[in-house]
N, C-alpha and C positions, 0 to 999 in steps of 0.2 A: 682559864685553868687555874686562876689565882686562888680559888677557894679549895682546890684539892690539897689535902694534907700530905705532908711527907712522912713516909712510914718506912720501917725496916722490913726486910723480906720475912723475917721470922714472925712478924705479926700477921702475915697473910695466910699462914697455915703451918702444918708440921713440915720441917725441913729434914730430909733423909738423905744420907750418903750411902751409896750402894756398896756391895761387897762381892769379891770374887770367891767362888768355892775353892776350898783347899785342895792342893794336888793329892793329898792323902785320902780324899773322898771322891774317887772317880765316878762313884755310883750317883753323884749329885747331878750328872748330866744326863738328859733324856729328851723328851719331846712334848712336855706338858705346859711349860710356860716360857715365853721369850726371856732370854738373858740379854739385856741391851748394853752395848758399848759405844764409845764415840764413833767407832768405825762403821756402825750400823746406819749412822745418820745420812750417809751418802744416798741411802735409798728412801729416805723420808721426805715427805712434804711437811705439813703441819702435823699430820697424825702418824704415830708409830704403831704398826699392828704386829710386827714380827721382827725377829732378830736372826743373825746368822747361826746362832746357838740357842739351845733350849735346855731347861732344867727338868729334872725328874721329880717325882713326889718327895723322894728323900732330900733333894736339894732345896725344894720349896720349903719343906718342913724345917730344915736346918737354918734357913735364912728367912723364917717367917716374919721377922720384925723388919725386913727390908722390902716386903712385897708393897708395890705401889698399886693402888686401886686405879680403875679406869679414870681418866680425866686429870691425872697429876701432870704437872709441868716439870719436864726433865731438861736440865741445863748442863751441857759439857763444860768441864772446868779444868782442862789440861792442855798445855802445849798449843800446837797449831790448830787444834779442834776447839779451842776456847770459844765459848759463847754461842754454840749451836743449841737450838731449842726445839723441842717437840712436845706433844701431848700424847700420852699412851692411850690408845683406843681399846686396849685389853689390859688386864692385870699383868705386870712385868716386874722383874728384878733387874737392877742395873749393876754395873761394876763401880768401884770406888772413884772412878774419874768423873762421875756424874752426881751432882747434887740436884734433888728434886723437891718440889713443893706439893704437898697435899693441901689444896685450898680448904679453908674453913668455910662455915656457912655464911660468913659476912663477905666473902669475896668470890669473884667469878673466875674460874680457871681460864677460860678463853681470853678474858681481859688481861690476866697476868701474863699469858703467853704473849700477846701483842705488845704489852708494855715492856716486856724484856726484849723482844725482837727489835723494838724502836731504839733501844739503848745498846745495841750490838757492840759498837765501838767502845763503849764504856766498859762492858763486860770483858772485852778483849784487853782493855788497859789493866785490868786487875791482875793479869798474870804477867805484866811487864816488870818483873822484879829483877831481871838480870840472870835468873838461874837458867841452867841448860834446859830444863823442861819445866816451865812455869806451871803452877797449879794453885787454884783457889780452894782452900779448905772450907769445911762446913761453917766454921765460925765466921770467917770473913765474908762468905757468900751470905750468911743469914743477916749480916749487918749492913748489907748494901741498901742504900735508901732510894725510894721511888716516890714520885708524886702519883697518888692514886685516889680516885673518887671514893668518898666515904659511903656513898649510896650504892649498894649492890645492883640496884636497878639501872643506874646510869652506867656502871661497868658493863652490865648485860647488853644494854642498848648499843653502846660503842662497839663492843665485841661483835654484836650481831651483824653489823654493817660489813665488818671485814670477814667474819665467818661465812656469810653468804657467798662471798667470792671465793674463799678457800674451799668451801664445800663443792662448788661447781668445778674448780680446778681439779680437786680430788676425784670427782666423778668422771671427768674427762681422762685423767690419768688411768683410772681403773678400766674404762672403756677401751683404751688403747691397749692395755694389757690383754683384754679379751680378744680384741682384733688380732693381735700379734699371736696369740695362742692358736686361733682358729687357722690362721694362714700357716703356721709352723706344722700344725697337725695334718693339714691338707698336703703340704710338701712331703711329710714323712710317709703318709699313707700312699701317696702317688709314686714317689720315686725310691723309696727305701723298702717299705713293707711289701709293696707289689712288684718290685723289680724282677725281671726275668734274666736268666743266664745269658740269653742271646742279645741282650740290649747292648747297644754301642758304647764303648768306653770313650770318655772325653776328659778334657782338663779345662779349667777356667780360661786358660790361654786360647782355647778354641772359640770361645764365645764373648770374650771381653778384652779390652785393652787397658793397660796401666797409663794413666795420664799424669804427667808430672810437670806442671807449669809453675816455676818459681816466681814469687812475688815478694817485694820488699815494701811494705806499707809505710805510710807516714802517720804520725800521731794525729795530725789535724784533719786527716781524711775521714770521711764517713764510709766505713767498710763493715759489711756484715761478716761476723767472725764465728766460725763453727769450732767449738772447743769444749772439751770435758763434758760436764753434765748439762750444760746449756745448749740447746739446739741451735741458737744463733743470738747474737747481740750486735748492736751497733758500736763499733770500737770507738767512735767519736764520743759516745756517751758513757764510756767505762774508763777505769784507770788504765794507765800504760801497761800494767801487768795484770794478768788474770790467772789465778792459780799457779803463780810462779813462772808464767811464760810471757815473755815480752811480746806485745802486739807488733812492735816495730821490727822485730827480727824476721828472718826468712820464713815464709809461708808458702802454702800451695793454693793455687786458684781452684775454686770450686766451679765445676761446669754443670750445665743442665742434664737432667736424666742420668745421674751418676750414683754410685754407692760409695760412701766413705767407710773405710775399714781401718780400725786402729791396729797398729803394729805391736802394741804392748799387751801383756797379760792375754795370750790367745784363748785361754779357757773361758774368759769373760770379756770378749772384745766389745768395743763400742762400734755399732754399725748403724749408719744413718742413711736412709733413702733421700735423695735430692731430686725434686721434681723439676719441671720445665720452666717454672716461673722463678727460679733462683736469681737473685740480684746479680747484675753484671760484675759488681765489685765484691762479690763474696770470696772469702779465703777460709782456709782451714789450718789448724796447727799441723806441723810436720809429723806429729803422732799418726795422723791419718794418711791413708793411701787412697787415691781416687781412681775408681774403676768405671769404665763406660761399656755397656753391652755393644757388640758389633752390630746387632739389629735391635730395634726397639721392643720387638715382640718377646725378647729374651729377658727383659729388665726384671719382671717379677720372679722368674726362676733364679736369675743371678743373685738378687737380694736375699732369697730364703735359702740359696745354697750356702752363702756366707753364714747364715744364721744357724745352720744345721749342726747338729752333733758331730756328724761325720767330718765336716769341714774343721770344726774345732779340735777334734781328735788329731787330724792331720797337721794342723798348725802347731798344736802343743808338741807333738813329736819332733817337729822341725825347729822349734824355738831354741834360741841360744839364751844364756844368762841364767841367773839363779831363779829358783821357783817363785811363783806368785806374780806380783805387778812388775817385777824386774825383767821378766822374760819378754823377748821380742822376736818377731818374725820379719822377713824381708818381702818386697813385692814378689820376688820370684817364688817364694814359698806359697803365697797366695795364688799366683798364677798356675802353680802345679797342683792345686786341689783337684782331685779326681772325682768323677761321677759317671753314671751311666743313664742313658735315656733310650726310650723306645723309638722316638722320632722327634724332629724339630716341631712337628705339629702338636705332639703331646705337651711339649714344653710351652708352646705359644698359648695352648688352651689353658694350662695352669696360670700363666701370667695374666691371661684375660680374667680368670676367676678371682685372682687376688687383687686385681687393679682397684676395685671398689673399696677394699680393705685398706689398701695403701693410701688411697685418696682420703678416706675418712680419717685415718691416722694423722695425715698432714693437715686437714682441716681443724682437727681437735688441737693440734699443737699450736696452730696459728691463734686459735681462740684462747688457749691457755696463756700464750704470751700477751694477749690483749688484757686478759683478766689480771694477770700478775702485774702488769704496768699500772693498771687502775688501782689495785691493792696497795702497791708500793708508793703510789702518789698520795693515796688517802691516808695511810698509816701515820706519817709525821704530822699531818694536818689535824687528825683526830686526837693525837697525843699531845699536841700543843695547844689545843683549844681553838685553833683557827677555824675548824669546822666543829659546830656543836650538834648533838643529836638529841631530839625530843624523846622524852621518856616519861613514864608514870612514876612519880616519887613514891618511894616505900612509905607506908604509914606506920 
């Protein structure tokens, strides 16, 4: 990599800092164009296609000089969200906490993305000025120096190796969303829309038990840890803390054929199916509660009951605490979720029908983990020049 020149970010393309619509123009909000903020990044992989909020035609026109064309590189530049990076898959506008690069014709957007990902720790350090909410302004961001191949074809070749992995990861994630939608639709049609008045009333406590096995792991142990957005990771290969939670503090044991349900933010809970091949030393954050069906044939029903809107409504009404992510529910609240069924046979038939969907989702997640590990191994090697990529030089 010795021949790669060091350049400042502003030389890679146009740098744009976003802007939030004024409160005096509520008509700027609508449904035409995603409005991206750092909060949205929790739902992104490499590509950002949507945001929690959207702008109207009036808002787009008013902020027309802030529109990012597809393929721009968006970097969060504030506080605890510092250094998160995504490429927009559709035109978007961001808020002022994001600096973006619209690559020029001499630079490859995918390469810029991976180059910035490779210096995540460096980007984080730019906000370490001791202020309560550190922020990197447009000027400081534009002057960050990077080692970049001068030949766009080399940039393209390097990015192509990593993009092929991310494209497959993205495809698997989207496939899982489709599987999830199919199963949730089947649950709704079978047990909500077609429910009869004479169906038997039940509660989760009638079909499942709450399992609470306390575990105090040690840092040096190899333990699979289920936590936050990561389906699983080996605690021995991660820092002692992950997302602010100490791995060495009290955790719950994850058992086979169980369902993990988060007790926080009941309107948007994290719900993970655990199959029968879970590692013996698997644990989960105490944010999660572990539920096991009393009979295996009830597993698919239990999983999608927790995922149903009716269950979320019940938990949201029972929640304590302030609104949003600070609300929480108890295991008793979860066990008290009510439902009606025609018979145990109909529930067993549903579980049998969704089993292939659950299994495919599980297999996809395993493949995603393998691909992510390969990508994360290759990234520093490609960016350091330890691994070189053959390419046709530009003429």
